[in-house]
N, C-alpha and C positions, 0 to 999 in steps of 0.2 A: 504494499500499500503506499509505504514512504517513497519506495522508488517511483511509483506512478506520479505521486505529487511532485517529486523532484523533476520529472520530465515535463510535467504540466508548467511548473514554475519556469523552467528553462525556456520553454516555448513561449511563454507570455512575455519574458524578458526580450527574447529574440524579436517578437513581434513589435514591442514597444521600441526597440532600437531602430527597427525598419521604418517605423512611422515618424521617427524623429527627423526634422528638416535637416538637410545637409547644410553645412556652414563653410563659408569661404573666407580666406584672409584677405585683407587689403594688400596692396604692393609696398615696396620698401619706403615709398614716399607718402604712404597712407591713402592712396587713391583707390577708390571702389572700383573693381574690375568685373563684377558679376551684377548683371541687372536684368529686370523684366522690362521689355519694351513693347510699345504699341505705336505703329506709324505705318503709312503716312495718312494724315487727314488734310484735306485741301483747305487753304484759307478762303474765307467767304469773300474777302476782297484783297486782290493781289497788291503786294508792297505794302501792306498795312499791318505788319507783324505786331506792332506796339499795341494796337487796338485789340488784336485778336488775343494777345497775351492775357488781357483782362477779362476774356469771355471764357466761359467754361464750356469746353467741347464735350466733356463728360460731366455728368451731374456730381456735385460735391467732390471736384477733382482733388482737392486737398486731403481728402479722406479715403482715397482709393486704397483697396487692399486686394489686388489680383493675385492670381496664381497662374502659372504656365498653363496655356490652353483655354483660359477663359475667353469669352467673347465680348466685344463691346462695340457699339454703333455710334458713330459721330458724324454729322453731316450726311446722313443716309448711306453711310459706308460701314460695313462690318469688317472689323479686324480682330486678330487673335493676339493675345499676349504671349510673348516668346522669350525664352531664356537666352542671354548671350554672355559671352566672356570677351572682354576687350583685348586687343593686341598691344595697346599703349595706354597711357593714363587716361584717355578719353574714349568714349563710345563715338562710333561714326555711323549715322543712319544710312549713309550711301553704301557703305560696306555691308551693313546688315540687310539692306533691301536689294542690293545688287545692281543699283542704279542711282544716278543723281536725281533727286526729286525736289523741285524748287516750290515756293509758295506753299509750303507744308507745315504741319504741326505733328509733334510727336511727344510721347511720354515715356519716362523711365522711372522704375520703382525698385527700391531696395529696402530689405528689412534689417536694420542695423541692430546688432545684439551686443549689449554691454553686460559685463559680469557684475558691475556695480555702478551706481549713479556717477556720471562723469560731468562736472560742471565747469564753467568758465571757458568752454571750448570756442573755437572759431570755425564756422562752416565756410569752406573755400569754394566758390563756384567759378567755373569757366564755361562759356557758351559761344556757339556760332550758329544762328545769330542770337535772337532774344532768349532769355532764360528766366524762369521762376522756380524757386524751391520751396516746398513745404515740408515741415517735420512735425509728425504727430498731429497733422490737421491745421498747423499755424503757418502762415506764410512768413518765411524768414528774409528772403532776398529776392530782388527782381532787377533785370536789366532790360531796357526797352529799345536799345539802338541796334544797328548792324555792325559786325565786327568779324574778325578771324579769332580762333580760339588761342587762348594761353592759359598757363596755370594761375590759379588764385586771382582771377580778375575782379571778383566782387566777393565781399565779406559780410557774414552775419555774425556778430560777436556776442560773447556772454551766452553762448548755447549750452543747453543741458541735454545730455542723453540719459534717459531713465534707465534704471536697472531693468534688464529684460529686453524685449523687442521694441524697437522705434521704427516707425514707418516714414520713409523718405520718398517723396514724390517730386520728380524734376520734369519740368515741361520745357521743351525746346522748340523754337520756331526757326525755319529756314525760309528766308526770302529768295536768296539766289546762291548758287555754288555750294560750298562746303556745309555740312549740318552735323554738328558735334557738340558734345557736353562732357564735363568732368566735376567731380566732386571729391573732397576729402575734408577731414577734420584735423585741426591743429590745436595744440594746447597753449597754456599761458606763455610758455617759453618759445612758441612758434614752432615746435617740433611736431612731426606727424603723430597723429593717435593711431597706433598699430595694435593696440590691445582689443580692438573691437573685432567682431566677425560679421559677416553678411549672409543673410539667407534669402531665399527666393520664394518662400511660402510665409503667409501671415502667422 
């Protein structure tokens, strides 16, 4: 009887481990390399990315909690959330989609896991072109012009990551040419935060 319970317990533990979400490390500079992405959604008005940035193509966009394979409809177009791993510090929608797609909107989501509360952080964003970032439903940073991507172009300071899972939603708009985005967290000493993990399930 004891042997049977032992087998059952082992089976349950194995099932629990299988159900646990896979976690990924940031890179050496702290950049998130694993994302869920949804794109492309056409701009309603060409060349007007700044205005489109403040529209919500998806309801309650700051509170999105997708998983891979989920469907979403925006501007009458159905799309599927996909897992991606970047080759560099930024994600590149043209590379993901296999083509350059202008006058378009895309979303990227990552679930950031902290073993303990981390306060006094800086969220560093880079985007090409316009970008907006939400953390746990709150808008932290926004950029409304066109540009090429670089590291740490915009900052949200005094950011707190809660113990456990934190939802990061990144909206990026492309008017022309390249379409990219990057995010990392730095600490009070401006060093990359590498203790966090990333998962792609809420």
